[in-house]
Steps between C-alpha positions, in 0.01 A plus 500: 500500500838399630572857606169522682571173686839637600345821635241300700778283640678809627177625655452171686855519628435863609196398706679199649796717606278766663287243681802301614672808643179616668452161667860506623454849641173438688636169635822670622723297276616784274840643568768672297878525523629849459820613337659835413383601148520794269139615456589714198636209304207284598245761385687543168500129434131470587403789273698358205324162543151641552508769232445270194197337665340832578587643162302213339200623696553855378620618841819699536741418785744773603769432758711763675789385718822673591835363390639468851398187696240501777548216744248328727470169672226323309395170354551561125218267394251643752552860386490395136164324562368802683602733222349262237169491690482882526589558139254233393227666699577828324493326162169330576339836567661674197380524143709500182697824491544497875830563678663348806798670664745338739718740698766453766562755774732498799492670838733477793320198636291349216491395138165556328380324182199679367268367229273763345237436234242711318238227504146490637601562862302381804205642688526534878337164572728308263806684632406410856476125420744451209758314709252266670513133397278396205382860444491597131406841359372574150739437217537628148321270254688216336690380806451173681328508840768522770512291815501815709827424680748714306521804722446287813809294415695812396443640853615177664811473276600857582428465873714190515785712367444752777312757277151629448268594217301825460231553240343825377233502229274742325193348336508511120840668503798325655645267764834521677641207697816536705724226631702649789805303615733575787862571421763316700658715768844385384614319190706195618841489354532224240127460460433790267399336175207504260518141372230563232323196364560447129196569288521160322172323584394789722309707248383201292355283777481671837362825357244322282375321811493829697310684226284205386163674570569758225663270240 
C-alpha cells in the first residue's frame, strides 16, 4: 500500500509539472538559460537513470553515443525533460519485450538525438496531431491516462533551445522521434565543458516523476 501511495504521489507531481510548464508557456512566462553542454554525456547519464525504470516494465533501453563530446548551447533541464517525455511516450505505447533505442549523430551543423521504438506506432491522424496540446493517442494497457502534454512540451523545450523535433511513425510497427539541435559555429575558448549533473537524486526522484505514468 505504501509503495502504491508513493507511485501515485509521483504521478500527481508529474501532472503538476506538465500543467505548470504548459501554463507558463502559453502565458509567455517560460524562458530558459542556455549554456554550452556535452550532449553525449547528457544522453549517457539520462540512459543510465532511465534504464532501471524501463527494465522493470520489461522494456529494453539501448543507448548509442560516441566517446567524443558533442557540444551545443542548450538548457540542460529543458533537453532532459524533452528526452524524458519522448522516451515516456515510446514506453507508453510499448509492450513487455519492447525495445527503445537512443542514438546520437552529428553533422557539420547539427546534433541529432533519435529515439526509436518498436511499439504500436501511430496512424496518420494520430501522427498529424500528436504534438497538439491535450491530445492523447491510444496506449498499451496498464498505463495511467496521460494529460496529453508530453510531446507538446517536448517541442517547446527543444524550440527554446533553438532546435526542432521530427517524428516518423508506422502504425503497428515503430516510431522514430528526432531532436535536432544546432551546433555552435565556434566553441568559445574557456567555455568548453560538460559539467554533468551528478546522478544522486536524479534517477531516484526526477526520473520517477518523469516516468510516473508507467510506474
